[in-house]
Each structure stands twice: as C-alpha cells, then as structure tokens.
Backbone as numpy.savetxt, mean C-alpha at the origin, in Angstrom:
# Nx Ny Nz CAx CAy CAz Cx Cy Cz
-47.37 -38.75 -65.12 -47.51 -39.65 -66.26 -47.38 -41.08 -65.76
-48.34 -42.04 -66.22 -48.35 -43.41 -65.74 -47.92 -44.42 -66.79
-47.68 -45.63 -66.38 -47.28 -46.75 -67.25 -48.31 -47.87 -67.08
-48.84 -48.39 -68.21 -49.85 -49.45 -68.18 -49.18 -50.77 -68.58
-49.42 -51.82 -67.79 -48.92 -53.16 -68.06 -50.09 -54.12 -68.14
-49.97 -55.10 -69.03 -51.04 -56.10 -69.24 -50.66 -57.40 -68.55
-51.51 -57.81 -67.61 -51.28 -59.07 -66.91 -51.99 -60.17 -67.71
-51.20 -61.04 -68.39 -51.77 -62.04 -69.28 -52.55 -63.09 -68.51
-52.09 -63.45 -67.33 -52.77 -64.51 -66.58 -54.07 -64.01 -65.98
-54.05 -62.87 -65.45 -55.25 -62.35 -64.82 -56.11 -61.57 -65.80
-55.56 -61.37 -67.05 -56.25 -60.60 -68.08 -56.79 -59.26 -67.54
-55.88 -58.52 -66.92 -56.26 -57.20 -66.47 -55.07 -56.28 -66.64
-55.41 -55.01 -66.62 -54.37 -53.98 -66.83 -53.95 -53.44 -65.46
-52.64 -53.37 -65.31 -52.09 -52.81 -64.06 -51.47 -51.47 -64.39
-51.90 -50.46 -63.71 -51.38 -49.10 -63.95 -50.33 -48.79 -62.87
-49.18 -48.35 -63.34 -48.10 -47.95 -62.43 -47.88 -46.45 -62.55
-47.78 -45.79 -61.40 -47.53 -44.33 -61.38 -46.03 -44.11 -61.24
-45.46 -43.32 -62.16 -44.00 -43.08 -62.13 -43.58 -42.15 -61.01
-44.54 -41.36 -60.51 -44.19 -40.42 -59.44 -44.35 -41.10 -58.08
-43.35 -40.96 -57.23 -43.41 -41.57 -55.90 -44.42 -40.85 -55.05
-45.09 -41.59 -54.19 -46.05 -40.92 -53.30 -45.36 -39.88 -52.40
-46.14 -38.85 -52.16 -45.58 -37.77 -51.32 -45.27 -38.30 -49.94
-44.07 -37.93 -49.47 -43.64 -38.39 -48.13 -44.40 -37.61 -47.07
-44.71 -38.31 -46.01 -45.40 -37.65 -44.90 -44.43 -36.72 -44.18
-44.91 -35.59 -43.65 -44.02 -34.64 -42.96 -43.35 -35.30 -41.76
-42.05 -34.97 -41.52 -41.33 -35.59 -40.39 -41.89 -35.13 -39.06
-41.90 -36.06 -38.14 -42.35 -35.72 -36.82 -41.27 -34.94 -36.07
-41.67 -33.94 -35.34 -40.65 -33.17 -34.61 -39.93 -34.03 -33.57
-38.61 -33.89 -33.54 -37.81 -34.67 -32.59 -37.96 -34.06 -31.19
-38.08 -34.91 -30.21 -38.21 -34.37 -28.85 -36.94 -33.68 -28.35
-35.77 -33.84 -29.05 -34.54 -33.21 -28.61 -34.38 -31.80 -29.12
-35.13 -31.41 -30.13 -34.94 -30.09 -30.74 -35.21 -28.93 -29.79
-36.28 -28.94 -29.01 -36.48 -27.82 -28.08 -35.33 -27.66 -27.09
-34.77 -28.76 -26.59 -33.63 -28.67 -25.66 -32.42 -28.06 -26.34
-32.20 -28.43 -27.62 -31.07 -27.86 -28.35 -31.25 -26.36 -28.54
-32.49 -25.97 -28.85 -32.73 -24.54 -29.03 -32.51 -23.77 -27.73
-32.97 -24.36 -26.61 -32.74 -23.69 -25.34 -31.25 -23.58 -25.03
-30.47 -24.61 -25.38 -29.04 -24.57 -25.15 -28.36 -23.50 -25.98
-28.83 -23.32 -27.21 -28.23 -22.33 -28.09 -28.50 -20.90 -27.61
-29.58 -20.72 -26.88 -29.89 -19.37 -26.40 -28.83 -18.84 -25.45
-28.12 -19.73 -24.75 -27.10 -19.29 -23.80 -25.73 -19.09 -24.44
-25.57 -19.50 -25.65 -24.25 -19.41 -26.29 -23.83 -17.96 -26.48
-24.74 -17.16 -27.01 -24.39 -15.77 -27.29 -24.10 -14.97 -26.01
-24.98 -15.01 -24.97 -24.64 -14.29 -23.75 -23.34 -14.77 -23.10
-23.11 -16.10 -23.17 -21.88 -16.62 -22.60 -20.66 -16.10 -23.34
-20.75 -16.06 -24.67 -19.62 -15.55 -25.46 -19.37 -14.08 -25.14
-20.45 -13.30 -25.00 -20.28 -11.88 -24.68 -19.63 -11.71 -23.31
-20.07 -12.53 -22.33 -19.50 -12.44 -20.99 -18.01 -12.80 -20.99
-17.65 -13.85 -21.75 -16.24 -14.24 -21.81 -15.39 -13.16 -22.47
-15.93 -12.53 -23.49 -15.19 -11.45 -24.15 -15.00 -10.28 -23.19
-16.06 -9.95 -22.43 -15.97 -8.86 -21.47 -14.93 -9.15 -20.39
-14.94 -10.39 -19.88 -13.96 -10.76 -18.86 -12.54 -10.71 -19.40
-12.38 -11.16 -20.63 -11.06 -11.10 -21.24 -10.57 -9.68 -21.42
-11.48 -8.79 -21.85 -11.12 -7.38 -22.02 -10.76 -6.75 -20.69
-11.53 -7.11 -19.64 -11.24 -6.58 -18.32 -9.89 -7.04 -17.81
-9.58 -8.31 -18.02 -8.28 -8.83 -17.59 -7.14 -8.15 -18.35
-7.35 -7.92 -19.64 -6.32 -7.25 -20.43 -6.13 -5.82 -19.96
-7.25 -5.13 -19.70 -7.15 -3.76 -19.22 -6.44 -3.70 -17.87
-6.76 -4.66 -16.98 -6.10 -4.70 -15.68 -4.59 -4.91 -15.83
-4.20 -5.77 -16.76 -2.77 -6.01 -16.98 -2.07 -4.76 -17.50
-2.73 -4.05 -18.42 -2.14 -2.83 -18.99 -2.00 -1.76 -17.93
-3.06 -1.55 -17.12 -3.01 -0.54 -16.07 -1.94 -0.88 -15.03
-1.84 -2.16 -14.67 -0.82 -2.59 -13.72 0.57 -2.35 -14.26
0.75 -2.61 -15.54 2.07 -2.44 -16.16 2.46 -0.96 -16.20
1.51 -0.09 -16.56 1.81 1.32 -16.73 1.77 2.06 -15.40
0.81 1.73 -14.53 0.60 2.48 -13.30 0.74 1.57 -12.09
-0.31 0.86 -11.72 -0.31 -0.09 -10.61 -1.57 -0.92 -10.68
-1.64 -1.95 -9.83 -2.81 -2.83 -9.83 -4.01 -2.07 -9.27
-5.09 -1.87 -10.07 -6.16 -0.95 -9.66 -7.03 -1.43 -8.51
-7.33 -2.71 -8.43 -8.26 -3.18 -7.41 -7.64 -3.10 -6.01
-6.39 -3.54 -5.88 -5.73 -3.41 -4.58 -5.47 -1.94 -4.24
-5.27 -1.11 -5.27 -5.06 0.32 -5.03 -6.31 0.96 -4.41
-7.47 0.55 -4.87 -8.71 1.08 -4.31 -8.85 0.69 -2.85
-8.53 -0.55 -2.53 -8.59 -1.01 -1.13 -7.62 -0.21 -0.27
-6.38 -0.04 -0.75 -5.38 0.69 0.04 -5.77 2.15 0.19
-6.41 2.73 -0.84 -6.84 4.13 -0.75 -7.86 4.30 0.38
-8.80 3.40 0.48 -9.79 3.45 1.55 -9.12 3.27 2.91
-8.15 2.36 2.98 -7.44 2.15 4.23 -6.64 3.39 4.63
-5.98 4.04 3.67 -5.21 5.24 3.98 -6.10 6.36 4.50
-7.27 6.53 3.90 -8.19 7.57 4.37 -8.60 7.31 5.82
-8.85 6.06 6.15 -9.23 5.71 7.52 -8.06 5.92 8.48
-6.86 5.55 8.05 -5.70 5.67 8.93 -5.34 7.12 9.20
-5.60 8.01 8.26 -5.32 9.43 8.49 -6.11 9.97 9.68
-7.37 9.55 9.78 -8.17 9.98 10.91 -7.63 9.44 12.23
-7.22 8.18 12.25 -6.65 7.61 13.47 -5.34 8.29 13.84
-4.53 8.64 12.82 -3.25 9.29 13.11 -3.46 10.69 13.69
-4.44 11.42 13.19 -4.72 12.74 13.75 -5.11 12.64 15.22
-5.88 11.63 15.56 -6.24 11.43 16.97 -5.01 11.13 17.81
-4.08 10.33 17.28 -2.85 10.02 18.00 -2.00 11.27 18.19
-1.97 12.14 17.19 -1.16 13.36 17.28 -1.72 14.33 18.32
-3.04 14.32 18.50 -3.65 15.24 19.47 -3.67 14.67 20.89
-3.40 13.38 21.02 -3.49 12.75 22.35 -2.38 13.25 23.27
-2.73 13.46 24.53 -1.76 13.90 25.53 -1.16 12.68 26.22
0.01 12.83 26.82 0.63 11.70 27.51 -0.24 11.23 28.68
-0.10 9.96 29.00 -0.78 9.42 30.17 -0.14 9.98 31.44
-0.76 9.72 32.57 -0.23 10.22 33.84 1.17 9.67 34.10
1.36 8.39 33.79 2.69 7.79 33.98 3.71 8.44 33.05
3.32 8.65 31.80 4.24 9.27 30.85 4.54 10.72 31.24
3.56 11.42 31.78 3.80 12.80 32.20 4.84 12.87 33.31
4.76 11.96 34.27 5.76 11.94 35.35 7.14 11.61 34.80
7.20 10.68 33.82 8.50 10.34 33.23 9.06 11.51 32.43
8.19 12.19 31.69 8.66 13.33 30.91 9.15 14.46 31.80
8.51 14.63 32.94 8.91 15.70 33.85 10.32 15.50 34.38
10.77 14.26 34.42 12.10 13.98 34.94 13.19 14.10 33.88
12.80 14.27 32.62 13.78 14.36 31.54 14.13 15.82 31.30
15.42 16.08 31.17 15.88 17.47 31.11 16.08 17.99 29.70
16.10 17.13 28.70 16.37 17.59 27.34 15.24 17.18 26.39
15.09 17.96 25.36 14.07 17.66 24.35 14.39 16.36 23.63
15.64 16.10 23.37 16.04 14.87 22.68 15.65 13.65 23.51
15.83 13.75 24.83 15.47 12.62 25.70 13.97 12.41 25.70
13.18 13.51 25.66 11.72 13.36 25.62 11.27 12.72 24.32
11.91 13.11 23.20 11.58 12.51 21.90 11.86 11.01 21.93
13.00 10.62 22.46 13.36 9.20 22.52 12.38 8.44 23.41
11.97 9.06 24.52 11.03 8.39 25.41 9.68 8.17 24.73
9.15 9.21 24.07 7.85 9.10 23.41 7.91 8.15 22.21
9.04 8.12 21.50 9.19 7.19 20.38 9.13 5.75 20.87
9.82 5.46 21.96 9.79 4.10 22.51 8.40 3.74 23.03
7.73 4.72 23.66 6.38 4.45 24.18 5.41 4.15 23.05
5.49 4.91 21.94 4.60 4.66 20.80 4.88 3.30 20.18
6.14 2.94 20.08 6.48 1.64 19.48 5.99 0.49 20.33
6.00 0.66 21.65 5.53 -0.41 22.53 4.03 -0.63 22.40
3.25 0.43 22.30 1.79 0.26 22.29 1.21 0.11 20.89
1.98 0.37 19.85 1.46 0.24 18.49 1.33 -1.24 18.13
0.22 -1.59 17.52 0.04 -2.97 17.06 0.22 -3.03 15.55
0.37 -4.21 15.01 0.62 -4.38 13.58 -0.51 -3.78 12.76
-0.14 -2.87 11.85 -1.13 -2.24 10.98 -1.67 -0.93 11.50
-1.32 -0.51 12.72 -1.83 0.75 13.25 -0.99 1.92 12.71
-1.60 3.10 12.50 -0.86 4.23 11.94 0.07 4.85 12.97
1.30 5.18 12.56 2.28 5.74 13.49 2.94 7.00 12.95
2.74 7.35 11.69 3.37 8.54 11.15 3.08 8.71 9.67
3.75 9.67 9.05 3.62 9.93 7.61 5.00 9.96 6.98
5.08 9.52 5.75 6.33 9.62 4.99 6.07 10.46 3.75
6.95 11.39 3.49 6.86 12.25 2.31 8.20 12.20 1.58
8.14 11.93 0.28 9.35 11.88 -0.55 9.09 12.80 -1.75
9.50 14.06 -1.68 9.17 15.01 -2.75 9.64 14.58 -4.13
10.80 13.96 -4.23 11.34 13.58 -5.54 10.38 12.71 -6.34
9.69 11.78 -5.68 8.80 10.85 -6.39 7.33 11.10 -6.07
7.04 12.18 -5.35 5.65 12.52 -5.06 4.96 11.57 -4.11
5.69 10.91 -3.24 5.10 9.96 -2.30 4.63 10.70 -1.05
3.44 10.36 -0.58 2.87 10.94 0.62 1.89 9.93 1.21
2.34 9.15 2.21 1.54 8.05 2.72 1.61 7.98 4.23
0.53 7.42 4.81 0.54 7.10 6.24 1.39 5.84 6.43
2.25 5.88 7.42 3.12 4.75 7.74 2.49 3.95 8.88
2.54 2.63 8.78 1.97 1.77 9.81 3.09 1.03 10.53
2.72 0.40 11.62 3.67 -0.41 12.37 3.65 -1.84 11.84
4.83 -2.40 11.57 4.91 -3.80 11.15 5.03 -3.96 9.65
5.49 -5.14 9.25 5.68 -5.45 7.83 5.00 -6.76 7.45
3.96 -7.15 8.19 3.22 -8.34 7.82 2.46 -8.09 6.52
1.94 -9.17 5.91 1.19 -9.03 4.66 0.00 -8.10 4.84
-0.74 -8.26 5.93 -1.90 -7.41 6.17 -1.50 -5.97 6.42
-0.40 -5.74 7.14 0.03 -4.37 7.45 0.43 -3.63 6.18
1.19 -4.28 5.29 1.65 -3.61 4.07 0.53 -3.40 3.06
-0.62 -4.02 3.26 -1.76 -3.74 2.40 -2.38 -2.39 2.72
-2.05 -1.83 3.89 -2.58 -0.52 4.28 -1.61 0.61 3.96
-0.32 0.32 3.87 0.66 1.35 3.59 2.05 0.89 3.92
3.07 1.75 3.74 4.43 1.38 4.12 4.49 1.05 5.60
5.34 0.08 5.97 5.40 -0.37 7.36 6.81 -0.37 7.90
6.93 -0.03 9.18 8.24 -0.01 9.85 8.60 -1.42 10.29
9.81 -1.84 9.97 10.31 -3.16 10.39 10.23 -3.25 11.92
9.61 -4.29 12.44 9.58 -4.44 13.91 10.95 -4.69 14.50
11.92 -5.12 13.68 13.27 -5.36 14.18 14.07 -4.07 14.34
13.55 -2.96 13.82 14.24 -1.68 13.95 13.45 -0.75 14.87
14.00 0.43 15.12 13.40 1.37 16.06 12.59 2.43 15.34
11.64 3.02 16.07 10.95 4.19 15.56 11.94 5.36 15.52
11.75 6.31 14.62 12.68 7.46 14.55 12.81 8.15 15.92
14.05 8.39 16.31 14.31 9.04 17.59 14.58 8.09 18.72
14.23 6.80 18.55 14.41 5.82 19.62 15.62 4.93 19.41
16.23 4.95 18.26 17.35 4.07 17.99 18.11 4.51 16.76
19.16 3.78 16.42 20.01 4.22 15.31 19.42 4.01 13.93
18.59 2.97 13.74 18.12 2.64 12.40 16.61 2.46 12.39
15.97 3.07 11.40 14.55 2.87 11.11 14.44 2.36 9.70
13.85 1.19 9.51 13.69 0.60 8.17 12.20 0.51 7.85
11.84 0.89 6.63 10.45 0.91 6.20 10.33 0.14 4.88
9.38 -0.79 4.82 9.13 -1.58 3.61 7.84 -1.11 2.96
7.75 -1.29 1.62 6.55 -0.90 0.90 6.45 -1.62 -0.43
5.23 -1.69 -0.97 5.00 -2.34 -2.26 5.38 -1.42 -3.41
5.60 -2.04 -4.60 5.92 -1.27 -5.80 4.90 -1.43 -6.91
4.02 -2.44 -6.83 3.04 -2.63 -7.90 1.62 -2.78 -7.38
1.44 -3.09 -6.12 0.10 -3.31 -5.58 -0.12 -2.42 -4.36
-1.41 -2.30 -3.95 -1.79 -1.56 -2.74 -1.22 -0.14 -2.74
-1.54 0.60 -3.79 -1.13 1.99 -4.02 0.34 2.13 -4.39
1.09 1.04 -4.39 2.50 1.05 -4.81 3.26 2.26 -4.26
3.33 2.40 -2.93 3.96 3.60 -2.37 5.44 3.76 -2.72
6.15 2.65 -2.93 7.58 2.71 -3.22 7.88 2.34 -4.68
6.92 2.56 -5.57 7.12 2.15 -6.96 8.36 2.80 -7.58
8.61 4.06 -7.27 9.68 4.79 -7.96 10.87 5.09 -7.04
11.07 4.32 -5.98 12.21 4.64 -5.12 13.55 4.36 -5.83
13.50 3.63 -6.94 14.73 3.43 -7.70 15.19 4.71 -8.37
14.33 5.74 -8.40 14.69 7.02 -9.00 15.36 7.96 -8.01
15.44 7.58 -6.73 16.05 8.45 -5.72 17.57 8.50 -5.91
18.10 9.68 -5.69 19.54 9.91 -5.84 20.10 10.54 -4.58
21.42 10.52 -4.45 22.08 11.08 -3.27 21.67 12.54 -3.07
21.30 12.88 -1.86 20.89 14.23 -1.53 19.39 14.44 -1.51
18.60 13.54 -2.10 17.14 13.68 -2.08 16.62 13.59 -0.65
15.60 14.41 -0.36 15.06 14.47 0.99 13.95 13.43 1.20
13.92 12.86 2.38 12.83 11.98 2.84 12.39 12.49 4.20
11.10 12.76 4.36 10.58 13.31 5.60 9.69 12.28 6.30
9.92 12.12 7.59 9.08 11.28 8.43 8.45 12.16 9.50
7.13 12.22 9.49 6.40 13.04 10.45 5.74 12.12 11.46
6.33 12.05 12.63 5.80 11.23 13.72 4.99 12.11 14.67
4.13 11.55 15.50 3.33 12.37 16.40 4.14 13.20 17.38
5.38 12.81 17.64 6.20 13.47 18.64 7.32 14.32 18.04
7.64 14.12 16.74 8.73 14.87 16.11 8.70 14.67 14.61
9.31 15.60 13.88 9.45 15.52 12.44 10.93 15.32 12.11
11.21 14.34 11.25 12.59 13.97 10.93 12.82 14.18 9.43
13.98 14.75 9.12 14.37 14.95 7.72 15.65 14.18 7.45
15.60 13.33 6.42 16.75 12.51 6.04 17.21 12.89 4.64
18.47 12.63 4.35 19.04 12.85 3.02 19.57 11.52 2.49
19.18 11.17 1.28 19.62 9.91 0.68 21.13 9.92 0.50
21.75 8.81 0.87 23.20 8.69 0.71 23.57 7.68 -0.38
22.80 6.59 -0.51 23.14 5.57 -1.50 21.97 4.62 -1.68
22.07 3.76 -2.70 21.09 2.70 -2.95 21.84 1.41 -3.24
21.16 0.30 -3.07 21.77 -1.01 -3.34 20.68 -2.00 -3.70
21.01 -2.94 -4.58 20.13 -4.05 -4.93 20.77 -5.31 -4.39
20.05 -6.03 -3.54 20.62 -7.17 -2.83 19.66 -8.35 -2.90
20.15 -9.57 -2.66 19.25 -10.73 -2.56 18.35 -10.59 -1.33
17.22 -11.29 -1.33 16.34 -11.21 -0.15 17.02 -11.63 1.15
18.00 -12.52 1.05 18.69 -12.99 2.25 19.61 -11.92 2.84
19.92 -10.88 2.07 20.83 -9.83 2.55 20.08 -8.60 3.04
18.79 -8.73 3.26 18.01 -7.57 3.69 18.36 -7.17 5.12
19.12 -7.99 5.83 19.56 -7.63 7.16 20.42 -6.37 7.15
20.91 -5.99 5.98 21.65 -4.73 5.89 20.78 -3.56 6.30
19.46 -3.70 6.10 18.55 -2.62 6.45 18.39 -2.48 7.95
18.77 -3.48 8.73 18.56 -3.45 10.17 19.83 -3.16 10.94
20.97 -3.10 10.27 22.25 -2.96 10.96 22.41 -1.56 11.54
23.24 -1.46 12.57 23.58 -0.18 13.21 24.88 0.31 12.62
24.82 1.44 11.93 26.02 1.99 11.29 26.65 3.12 12.10
26.17 3.33 13.32 26.81 4.32 14.18 26.22 5.71 14.09
25.19 5.92 13.30 24.53 7.23 13.22 23.06 7.00 12.87
22.17 7.93 13.21 20.74 7.76 12.91 20.50 7.74 11.41
19.79 6.74 10.95 19.57 6.62 9.51 18.21 5.98 9.24
17.80 6.12 7.98 16.54 5.53 7.50 16.86 4.64 6.30
16.19 3.50 6.22 16.37 2.58 5.09 15.00 2.25 4.52
14.82 2.46 3.21 13.60 2.06 2.52 13.87 0.75 1.79
12.90 -0.15 1.81 13.07 -1.48 1.23 11.87 -1.83 0.37
12.13 -2.45 -0.80 11.04 -2.90 -1.68 11.57 -3.98 -2.61
10.63 -4.76 -3.18 11.01 -5.79 -4.14 11.44 -5.16 -5.45
12.35 -5.83 -6.14 12.81 -5.35 -7.44 13.29 -6.55 -8.24
13.20 -6.55 -9.59 12.59 -5.51 -10.42 11.07 -5.51 -10.28
10.41 -4.60 -11.00 8.96 -4.53 -10.95 8.34 -5.87 -11.34
7.25 -6.21 -10.68 6.50 -7.45 -10.93 7.31 -8.70 -10.56
8.31 -8.52 -9.68 9.14 -9.65 -9.28 9.58 -9.47 -7.84
9.78 -10.59 -7.15 10.32 -10.56 -5.79 11.70 -11.21 -5.76
12.37 -11.18 -6.90 13.67 -11.85 -7.01 14.71 -11.21 -6.11
14.72 -9.86 -6.02 15.73 -9.15 -5.23 15.06 -8.03 -4.44
15.86 -7.30 -3.67 15.38 -6.17 -2.89 16.22 -4.94 -3.23
15.53 -3.80 -3.34 16.23 -2.53 -3.49 16.20 -1.81 -2.16
17.34 -1.35 -1.71 17.48 -0.63 -0.45 17.93 0.80 -0.73
17.27 1.74 -0.10 17.64 3.16 -0.20 18.07 3.61 1.18
19.32 4.06 1.30 19.88 4.46 2.59 19.85 5.99 2.69
19.45 6.50 3.86 19.40 7.95 4.08 19.88 8.26 5.49
20.53 9.39 5.65 21.08 9.80 6.95 20.26 10.95 7.53
20.07 10.90 8.85 19.29 11.94 9.51 20.04 13.27 9.44
19.31 14.31 9.00 19.88 15.65 8.91 19.26 16.61 9.92
18.00 16.36 10.28 17.33 17.30 11.18 16.18 16.60 11.89
15.97 16.96 13.17 14.85 16.44 13.95 14.24 17.59 14.72
12.94 17.82 14.54 12.22 18.91 15.19 11.09 18.33 16.02
11.11 18.59 17.32 10.05 18.11 18.20 8.73 18.75 17.80
7.65 17.98 17.91 6.33 18.47 17.51 5.27 17.70 18.25
4.03 18.20 18.19 2.91 17.47 18.77 2.56 17.91 20.17
1.36 17.53 20.59 0.86 17.93 21.90 1.68 17.32 23.03
2.26 16.16 22.80 2.99 15.50 23.87 4.27 16.24 24.22
5.01 16.65 23.19 6.24 17.41 23.44 5.90 18.79 23.96
4.84 19.40 23.42 4.45 20.73 23.87 4.13 20.73 25.36
3.46 19.70 25.86 3.13 19.62 27.27 4.42 19.56 28.11
5.39 18.77 27.63 6.65 18.70 28.36 7.42 20.00 28.34
7.40 20.70 27.19 8.12 21.96 27.08 7.50 23.02 27.98
6.16 23.05 28.03 5.48 24.02 28.87 5.81 23.79 30.34
5.92 22.52 30.74 6.25 22.21 32.12 7.66 22.67 32.44
8.58 22.52 31.49 9.96 22.96 31.71 10.01 24.47 31.91
9.21 25.20 31.11 9.22 26.65 31.19 8.67 27.11 32.53
7.64 26.40 33.06 7.08 26.78 34.35 8.05 26.48 35.47
8.80 25.39 35.31 9.71 24.99 36.38 11.02 25.77 36.36
11.37 26.33 35.21 12.66 27.00 35.08 12.65 28.31 35.86
13.75 28.68 36.51 13.81 29.95 37.25 13.79 31.11 36.26
13.28 32.27 36.68 13.25 33.42 35.78 14.65 33.86 35.42
14.81 34.31 34.18 16.12 34.76 33.72 16.50 36.05 34.42
17.78 36.24 34.77 18.20 37.48 35.45 18.02 38.69 34.55
17.64 39.79 35.17 17.45 41.02 34.41 18.79 41.59 34.01
18.84 42.02 32.78 20.06 42.66 32.29 20.09 44.11 32.76
21.24 44.52 33.23 21.40 45.91 33.71 22.24 46.66 32.70
21.74 47.78 32.23 22.43 48.54 31.19 23.68 49.19 31.78
24.68 49.48 30.95 25.92 50.13 31.43 25.63 51.48 32.09
24.61 52.20 31.61 24.30 53.51 32.17 23.89 53.40 33.63
23.07 52.37 33.92 22.65 52.16 35.31 23.82 51.78 36.17
24.71 50.92 35.66 25.88 50.55 36.43 26.76 51.75 36.74
26.89 52.65 35.77 27.74 53.83 35.95 27.17 54.73 37.05
25.83 54.87 37.03 25.21 55.73 38.04 25.37 55.14 39.42
25.28 53.83 39.51 25.45 53.20 40.81 26.88 53.38 41.32
C-alpha cells in the first residue's frame, strides 16, 4: 500500500511506498569456511580426550586393585626371557679352572660356597641368578643380580652388598610392590614359619620367616647386617603406592640341598676318587674261619 503526496511547487504527485525495498542477500564471509573446518575437529578431539581419560581411570583402578598393567607387561616379557637364560646357566658345567678348584674341596658345603662366590663374581647387574618361590603369597619369579632401577624392572634383585646364598651369612633381596609385576606386593602377609625357597644353579635353599619390621629408608642397613647365622631378608617399599618406609621380612636358613650340573660333576669326581668301601664279612664266615 502506497502514500501519495502533492508537491505544490512542482505541481506533481509524489508516490511513497510504505514497504521497504527488499534487502540484497548477504555476501558469504571469507571466514566461514575456516570456522566450519575448525568445528569438524571438535567432535573427534572430544572423543579422543574422553577415551584417554577413561584409559587413565582404568589404569588407576587396575593399579589400585592389582598392579600397574603396562610395566607388568614389560616385566612379564623380561621374566620369560630370563627363564631361558637361567636354564642355560643351570646346565653349564664348571670351567677348567673351577673344576680344578672343586677337585681340591673335600665337602659339599665348601663346593656350594665356592660356586656361589664364582656366580656372584661373574654375574652382571640384571642377569638371572636364581628363582624365588613364596608359597604363602603365590610368588614365583626369576631373581636377578643387583638392585639398580633397570635390574628391578626385570624382577627381584639381590643386594650387591650382601652374598649369594651359600657364600655368606646374609642374602638380601629387593622387589617392587606396585609396578613391574609387583613380585613383593603381599610380603606384608608373611608370618613366622612361612617358607621361602631360593633355587640357585648350584643349590636349593629353604628359609623360614622369623619376623618382619617396618623401618625408615635410612635403616635398611639392617638387611645387610651379619646376625651370626645364614639368613634371608626381603625388602620393599611400604605402604603401597609410597616410598616413605621399607618393610623387611627376616628368614632363617633351614635347609640347603646341592643341585645342578656343577655340583653333580664334583660329586661324581669324589666318588671316582674315593677308595672302595670294605666288604662286610658275615658272622657265619668269621665263625668258619
């Protein structure tokens, strides 16, 4: 609908349209395509962040209930590899020098001590040297030499400041409780009388738990002290998920049985060198004589 006005000076009619002219369509902004491309990444990014968060939460729950899964997988692969190396060590015969030294030793205990010292001298950090079995907590792991960070990632490790079983009064072994298969996670459940078995290439040792103690890290030297009898000490951080203190489990040696190809070679040599046992003569034969 329009409005007509009369221009008196020009004597003409001016028509005004009440409706505004249609606006021209807006030109597309050059920034809109870039914004749309940016929005395309929002959804995948949000999904990825949610997935990562869920994974982190799952890892925390599994670590809390069981152990840290990623380091456990690494340690599992390392343990499988170390078992093969340990079997080779168990089947290995003494060197020529060791054979001559063993031939001069008159007792099985002396041969065990000699082979224990020889293994400790040639073992390098992280190399397999034996097995530890703790029936009470279901532990069964290859033991390595040393307690460095890299060594303990493969399994429980013997303190280099202590002796291998059979070579000295004290053997101390450290292990993780939450990472790298957590071999000592439940050693706090051990009680007096529980058995701990150490299977070395030259002998098998059985220990009985005598006591436990929780000490500051600075007091871990208790694990290395000589108490006058053969003993084993297990060491780990405590409480769980903390390195604030150390838990020590003390055990006393109850039995040692020589084993392995190295001891067998020495025993066979002793039997060949030993004079034949005298024949027993029955009373009937003596009477007739």
